[in-house]
C-alpha positions in Angstrom: 15.4 -15.9 13.2 16.3 -17.2 9.8 14.8 -16.0 6.5 12.9 -19.2 5.9 11.1 -19.0 9.2 10.2 -15.3 8.6 9.0 -16.2 5.1 6.7 -18.9 6.6 5.3 -16.3 8.9 4.7 -14.1 5.9 2.8 -16.8 4.2 0.7 -17.1 7.3 -0.3 -13.5 6.8 -0.6 -13.6 3.0 -2.6 -16.8 2.7 -5.5 -15.8 5.0 -8.8 -16.0 3.0 -9.2 -12.2 3.3 -5.7 -11.3 2.0 -5.9 -13.9 -0.7 -9.1 -12.3 -1.9 -7.4 -8.8 -1.9 -4.5 -10.3 -3.8 -6.8 -11.7 -6.4 -8.7 -8.4 -6.8 -5.4 -6.5 -7.0 -4.0 -8.9 -9.6 -7.1 -8.7 -11.8 -7.4 -4.9 -11.5 -3.7 -4.4 -12.1 -3.8 -6.5 -15.3 -6.8 -4.6 -16.5 -5.2 -1.2 -15.7 -1.9 -2.3 -17.3 -3.5 -3.3 -20.6 -5.1 0.1 -21.0 -2.6 2.3 -22.9 -1.4 5.3 -20.9 -2.4 4.4 -17.4 0.6 2.3 -16.1 1.4 1.1 -12.6 1.9 4.5 -10.9 -1.5 5.7 -12.1 -3.1 2.4 -11.2 -1.9 2.5 -7.6 -2.7 6.2 -7.3 -6.3 5.5 -8.4 -6.8 2.6 -6.0 -5.1 4.0 -2.9 -8.1 5.9 -1.7 -10.2 2.7 -2.2 -8.0 0.9 0.3 -8.6 3.6 2.9 -12.3 3.9 2.2 -12.6 0.1 2.7 -10.8 0.4 6.1 -8.1 -2.2 5.1 -5.3 -2.9 7.6 -1.7 -2.2 6.7 -1.0 -5.8 5.5 -4.2 -6.1 3.4 -3.8 -2.7 1.8 -0.1 -3.3 0.9 -0.9 -6.8 -0.4 -3.6 -5.5 -2.6 -1.5 -2.6 -4.0 1.6 -4.7 -4.6 -0.7 -7.2 -6.4 -1.9 -4.2 -8.5 1.7 -3.3 -9.1 2.6 -6.8 -10.3 -0.6 -7.0 -12.4 0.1 -3.8 -14.3 3.5 -5.1 -15.2 1.9 -8.2 -16.7 -0.9 -6.3 -18.4 1.3 -3.8 -20.3 2.2 -6.5 -22.8 -1.4 -7.1 -24.0 -1.9 -3.8 -25.9 1.7 -3.9 -27.0 1.2 -7.2 -28.7 -2.4 -6.7 -30.0 -2.4 -3.0 -30.8 1.2 -2.1 -31.2 0.6 0.5 -28.4 2.6 0.0 -25.2 0.4 -0.2 -22.1 3.2 1.7 -20.3 6.8 2.7 -21.1 8.5 -0.5 -20.0 6.3 -2.5 -22.4 7.5 -0.4 -25.4 10.2 -2.9 -26.3 7.7 -5.7 -26.3 6.0 -4.1 -29.4 9.1 -4.7 -31.5 8.5 -8.5 -31.8 5.1 -8.9 -30.1 3.1 -7.1 -32.8 4.9 -8.8 -35.8 4.4 -12.2 -34.1 0.7 -11.4 -33.6 0.3 -10.4 -37.3 1.7 -13.8 -38.3 -1.4 -15.4 -36.6 0.5 -16.3 -33.4 -1.1 -13.7 -31.1 -2.2 -16.3 -28.5 1.3 -17.8 -28.4 2.9 -14.3 -28.0 0.6 -13.5 -25.1 1.2 -16.8 -23.4 5.0 -16.7 -23.8 5.1 -13.1 -22.6 3.1 -14.1 -19.5 5.5 -17.0 -18.8 8.6 -14.7 -19.2 6.9 -12.1 -16.9 6.4 -14.8 -14.3 10.0 -16.0 -14.5 11.3 -12.4 -14.2 9.0 -11.5 -11.3 9.5 -14.8 -9.4 13.3 -14.7 -9.6 13.3 -11.1 -8.6 11.2 -11.8 -5.5 13.7 -14.5 -4.6 16.5 -11.9 -4.9 14.4 -9.6 -2.8 14.1 -12.3 -0.1 17.9 -12.8 0.0 19.1 -9.3 -0.5 16.7 -7.1 1.5 17.5 -8.5 5.1 21.2 -8.2 4.4 20.9 -4.6 3.2 18.5 -3.8 6.2 21.1 -5.1 8.7 23.8 -2.9 7.1 21.5 0.2 7.2 21.1 -0.2 11.0 24.5 1.5 11.2 23.1 4.7 9.7 22.8 7.8 11.9 21.0 11.1 11.1 23.9 12.3 8.8 23.9 9.0 6.8 20.1 9.2 6.4 20.3 12.8 5.2 22.9 11.7 2.6 20.6 8.8 1.6 17.8 11.2 0.9 20.1 13.3 -1.2 21.0 10.1 -3.1 17.3 9.4 -3.6 16.8 12.9 -5.2 20.1 12.8 -7.1 19.2 9.5 -8.9 15.6 10.4 -9.4 15.9 11.4 -13.0 17.3 7.9 -13.6 19.8 7.0 -16.3 17.1 7.4 -18.9 15.7 10.6 -17.5 15.1 13.7 -19.6 16.1 17.2 -18.6 18.0 17.0 -15.2 17.1 20.6 -14.4 13.4 19.9 -14.8 13.9 17.0 -12.3 15.6 19.3 -9.9 12.8 21.9 -10.3 10.2 19.2 -9.6 12.1 18.0 -6.5 12.3 21.5 -5.2 8.5 21.9 -5.7 7.9 18.7 -3.8 10.2 19.8 -0.9 8.4 23.2 -0.8 5.0 21.4 -0.5 6.4 19.2 2.4 7.0 22.4 4.5 3.3 23.5 4.4 1.7 23.2 7.8 2.7 23.7 11.4 6.4 23.0 12.2 6.2 20.2 14.8 9.5 21.3 16.4 8.9 25.1 16.8 5.1 25.3 16.4 5.5 28.0 13.7 2.9 28.1 10.9 4.5 27.7 7.5 2.7 28.7 4.2 -0.7 28.2 5.7 -1.9 31.8 5.2 -4.4 31.4 8.0 -6.2 28.5 6.3 -7.1 25.9 8.9 -7.2 23.1 6.3 -3.4 23.6 5.7 -2.3 23.4 9.4 -1.7 19.6 9.1 -0.2 19.9 5.7 -1.5 18.4 2.5 -2.5 14.8 2.4 -0.2 12.6 0.3 -3.1 10.8 -1.2 -4.7 14.0 -2.5 -1.4 15.1 -4.1 -0.8 11.7 -5.7 -4.4 11.1 -7.0 -4.5 14.7 -8.4 -1.1 14.6 -10.1 -1.5 11.2 -11.6 -5.1 10.2 -12.0 -6.8 13.6 -12.6 -4.1 14.9 -14.9 -4.4 11.7 -16.9 -8.1 12.5 -17.5 -7.1 16.0 -18.7 -4.6 14.6 -21.1 -7.2 12.1 -22.3 -9.7 14.9 -22.9 -7.1 17.0 -24.8 -6.4 14.0 -27.1 -10.1 13.8 -27.9 -10.1 10.0 -27.3 -8.0 9.2 -30.4 -9.6 6.6 -32.6 -9.0 3.0 -31.4 -6.8 1.0 -33.7 -7.8 -2.3 -35.1 -7.0 -5.1 -32.8 -5.6 -8.4 -34.0 -7.8 -11.4 -33.4 -6.6 -13.9 -30.9 -6.8 -17.5 -32.2 -6.8 -20.7 -30.2 -3.6 -21.2 -28.2 -1.2 -23.7 -29.7 1.8 -23.6 -27.3 4.3 -26.5 -27.1 6.9 -27.4 -24.5 9.5 -26.6 -27.2 8.3 -23.0 -27.5 8.6 -22.6 -23.7 12.1 -24.1 -23.5 13.1 -21.9 -26.4 12.6 -18.7 -24.4 13.8 -20.1 -21.1 17.5 -19.1 -21.4 16.5 -15.7 -22.6 14.1 -15.2 -19.6 16.8 -16.2 -17.1 19.4 -13.9 -18.5 17.0 -11.0 -18.8 15.7 -11.6 -15.2 19.2 -11.1 -13.8 19.8 -7.9 -15.8 16.4 -6.6 -14.9 16.8 -7.2 -11.2 20.1 -5.4 -11.1 18.7 -2.4 -12.9 15.7 -2.4 -10.6 17.8 -2.4 -7.4 19.7 0.7 -8.7 17.7 3.7 -7.5 16.2 5.7 -10.4 16.9 3.1 -13.1 13.5 1.4 -13.1 11.7 -1.1 -15.3 12.2 0.9 -18.6 16.0 0.5 -18.4 15.5 -3.2 -17.4 13.4 -3.8 -20.5 15.7 -1.9 -22.8 19.1 -3.5 -21.8 17.5 -7.0 -21.6 16.3 -6.7 -25.2 19.5 -5.1 -26.4 21.8 -7.7 -24.8 19.7 -10.6 -26.0 19.8 -9.3 -29.5 23.6 -9.1 -29.3 24.0 -12.6 -27.7 21.9 -14.3 -30.3 23.2 -12.3 -33.2 22.2 -13.8 -36.6 20.5 -16.7 -34.8 17.7 -14.4 -33.9 15.1 -12.7 -36.0 14.5 -9.7 -33.8 12.0 -7.2 -35.1 10.3 -9.9 -37.2 8.3 -11.7 -34.5 11.0 -13.7 -32.6 9.5 -15.1 -29.4 12.8 -14.3 -27.6 12.3 -10.7 -28.5 9.1 -10.8 -26.4 10.5 -12.8 -23.5 13.6 -10.6 -23.0 11.9 -7.2 -22.3 9.0 -8.9 -20.4 11.3 -10.8 -18.1 13.6 -7.7 -17.7 10.9 -5.2 -16.9 9.1 -7.5 -14.4 12.3 -8.4 -12.7 13.2 -4.7 -12.5 9.8 -3.8 -11.0 10.3 -6.2 -8.2 13.9 -5.3 -7.7 12.9 -1.7 -7.2 11.2 -2.8 -3.9 14.6 -3.7 -2.4 15.8 -0.1 -1.8 12.3 1.1 -1.0 11.8 -1.5 1.8 15.3 -1.5 3.2 16.4 2.1 2.9 13.2 4.0 2.3 14.5 5.1 -1.1 12.2 4.2 -4.0 13.8 2.4 -6.9 11.2 3.7 -9.4 8.3 6.1 -9.8 5.8 3.4 -8.9 7.6 2.5 -5.7 7.6 6.2 -4.8 3.8 6.0 -4.8 4.0 2.8 -2.7 6.3 4.6 -0.3 3.5 7.2 0.1 1.1 4.4 1.1 3.5 3.1 3.7 4.0 6.6 5.2 0.3 7.2 5.2 -0.2 3.9 7.2 2.3 5.2 9.7 4.9 2.7 8.7 8.4 4.1 8.2 10.3 2.3 5.4 13.9 1.5 6.2 15.9 -1.0 8.2 13.8 -0.8 11.3 10.8 -1.8 9.3 12.1 -5.4 9.2 12.1 -5.4 13.0 9.1 -3.2 13.9 6.7 -4.3 11.1 8.1 -7.8 10.2 4.7 -9.3 9.7 3.8 -6.6 7.2 7.1 -6.8 5.2 7.2 -10.6 5.0 3.5 -10.8 4.4 3.9 -8.5 1.3 6.9 -10.6 0.1 5.0 -13.8 0.5 2.0 -12.2 -1.3 4.3 -11.3 -4.2 5.3 -15.0 -4.6 1.7 -16.1 -4.4 0.5 -13.3 -6.5 2.9 -14.1 -9.4 1.7 -17.7 -9.5 -1.9 -16.3 -9.4 -1.1 -13.9 -12.3 0.4 -16.6 -14.4 -2.7 -18.8 -14.2 -4.9 -15.7 -14.6 -3.2 -14.3 -17.6 -3.2 -17.4 -19.8 -6.7 -18.8 -19.5 -8.4 -15.4 -19.0 -6.6 -13.6 -21.8 -9.9 -13.4 -23.7 -11.5 -11.5 -20.9 -8.8 -8.8 -20.9 -8.9 -8.6 -24.7 -12.6 -7.9 -24.6 -12.2 -5.2 -22.0 -9.4 -3.7 -24.0 -11.8 -3.4 -26.9 -14.1 -1.1 -24.9 -13.6 2.5 -26.1 -11.5 4.6 -23.8 -14.2 7.4 -23.6 -16.2 5.0 -21.4 -13.4 3.7 -19.3 -11.6 6.9 -18.4 -14.6 8.6 -16.7 -15.2 5.4 -14.6 -11.5 5.4 -13.5 -11.8 9.1 -12.5 -15.0 8.4 -10.6 -13.3 5.7 -8.5 -10.5 8.2 -7.6 -13.0 11.0 -6.6 -15.3 8.8 -4.6 -12.2 7.3 -2.8 -10.8 10.7 -1.8 -14.2 11.9 -0.5 -14.8 8.8 1.4 -11.5 9.3 3.3 -11.9 12.9 4.2 -15.6 13.7 3.8 -14.4 17.2 2.8 -15.1 19.0 -0.4 -11.9 21.0 0.3 -9.8 17.9 -0.4 -11.7 17.4 -3.7 -10.9 21.0 -4.8 -7.3 20.5 -3.8 -7.2 17.2 -5.8 -8.6 19.0 -8.9 -6.0 21.8 -8.3 -3.2 19.3 -8.3 -4.7 17.6 -11.3 -4.5 20.9 -13.2 -0.9 21.4 -11.9 0.0 17.9 -13.0 -1.5 18.5 -16.5 0.5 21.8 -16.9 3.7 20.1 -15.7 3.2 17.2 -18.1 2.7 19.6 -21.0 6.0 21.2 -19.9 7.7 17.8 -19.8 8.4 18.2 -16.0 8.3 14.8 -14.2 5.7 14.3 -11.5 7.5 11.6 -9.4 10.1 14.0 -7.9 7.2 16.1 -6.6 5.7 13.1 -4.8 9.1 12.0 -3.5 10.0 15.5 -2.3 6.6 15.8 -0.4 7.1 12.4 1.1 10.8 12.5 2.2 10.9 16.2 2.9 9.7 16.1 6.6 12.0 13.1 7.5 14.9 14.7 5.7 14.4 17.9 7.7 14.2 16.0 11.0 17.5 14.1 10.2 19.2 17.3 9.2 18.2 19.0 12.5 19.3 16.0 14.5 22.7 15.9 12.8 23.2 19.6 13.4 22.2 19.2 17.1 24.7 16.3 17.6 27.5 18.4 16.0 26.7 21.7 17.6 25.9 23.2 14.2 29.0 21.9 12.4 27.9 20.9 8.9 31.0 18.7 8.5 29.1 15.9 10.3 27.2 15.3 7.1 30.3 13.8 5.4 32.4 12.7 8.4 31.8 9.0 8.2 32.9 6.5 5.5 29.3 5.6 4.9 28.3 9.2 4.3 31.2 9.8 1.9 30.3 6.7 -0.1 26.6 7.7 -0.3 27.5 11.3 -1.3 29.9 9.9 -4.0 27.2 7.7 -5.4 24.7 10.6 -5.3 27.2 12.8 -7.4 27.6 10.0 -9.9 23.8 9.5 -10.0 23.4 13.2 -10.7 25.9 13.3 -13.5 25.0 10.0 -15.1 21.8 11.4 -16.9 23.9 14.2 -18.3 26.7 12.0 -19.6 25.0 8.7 -20.4 21.4 9.7 -20.6 21.4 11.3 -24.1 23.0 8.2 -25.7 20.4 5.9 -24.2 17.5 8.3 -25.0 18.6 8.3 -28.6 18.6 4.5 -28.7 15.2 4.3 -27.0 13.8 7.0 -29.3 15.0 5.0 -32.3 13.3 1.9 -30.9 10.1 3.9 -30.3 10.1 5.0 -34.0 10.4 1.4 -35.0 7.3 0.6 -32.8 5.3 3.4 -34.5 
């Protein structure tokens, strides 16, 4: 069956009235969450995941809603960057460099509109790349055996810090903690209790959703409380939009170049949208040279990072869907959703759950068009919501997470565990230890263990089977490079991004 026919089947799933409604809700909530400084896409999805279960959504509806939230947060991050000079999330940091100066010149409406158009171009082209690339990669991955999958999981952990990651040892520590958490419960192979300490609530392990909501959403509340709800900065007034076709055509070449760069960085496991935004802005600045006025409110300085980070965000779905290896922190949270829905990401997903996969891809195409038309005429709505003090918004966000968790389990024990993981997440964030490796270790740990056991059974206990095939050797080689890259290249990129951040401030 060709790709076009599969895509048409996906549209048949995505364009049902029910799924269109969930896509609309997800896009709106995602944009709202994205424009609130500090939350970001991973937190947004973590907060709304319990809601999907409490509403009893099917796999296709839940994933369509959450991927719409994902896309919406990437759009929304630019709003506070342009109006407040505060990035909604890390990938939107580069948008501050020209977005805020352009807004101060009285062109806030044009800056918001052009950034929305660039976001649309980046997202749309990346989804086209996903449509072309994902099935090919999935077919190739069908040749993987237990040894190859084990090596693939090692690759996922090795590239987790990303090329812009901080201390690699802290990433390793967080990964080890995640793998330890994945062993809690009754071993399905031997029936042995592991780290349950006689507590019946731990026999089935710890629910992914509890870990994710605690680490991300609850810890975010603790960080907010500690900051004492810092005073809101004056927001630039948005005047009437005066956008011309010449303005749009002026940023089109920049958006196309940045989309390509962003998609490539998104497909690379561990790179993520932040790198896509950074390299897109940096390259565009070099390409234009003296023709550009970067840092002074150049529209192309807005289009480059927005197209780059949105393309990277969608590109990160390629390794997640085809290999089960998340390309970013947010796709690691989406991976948790798939696993919780009893859908195993990987090459077989395109055969066993084709309707879900292609429904989500079709929803991304539809959702990006929806977001474009939502973000330009409704920008005034998001600006008004952004002006609401955070001390009122954060408790509401936390309440959604708590109610969602309780509605799933009807257990106060789950709530206590969620709060416990929230405290743990707060402590880890204060120590600058990343949270995503913990989630990924918890998610991939059981499957990694099963593949290791299967490989050992096939070889009669010979560990050499883990690197006997050409595919395994290639994956191990990439994993080693991914592990060493943050040590060698990371400090250089971090210095450049820190310098950019100082300019923003």
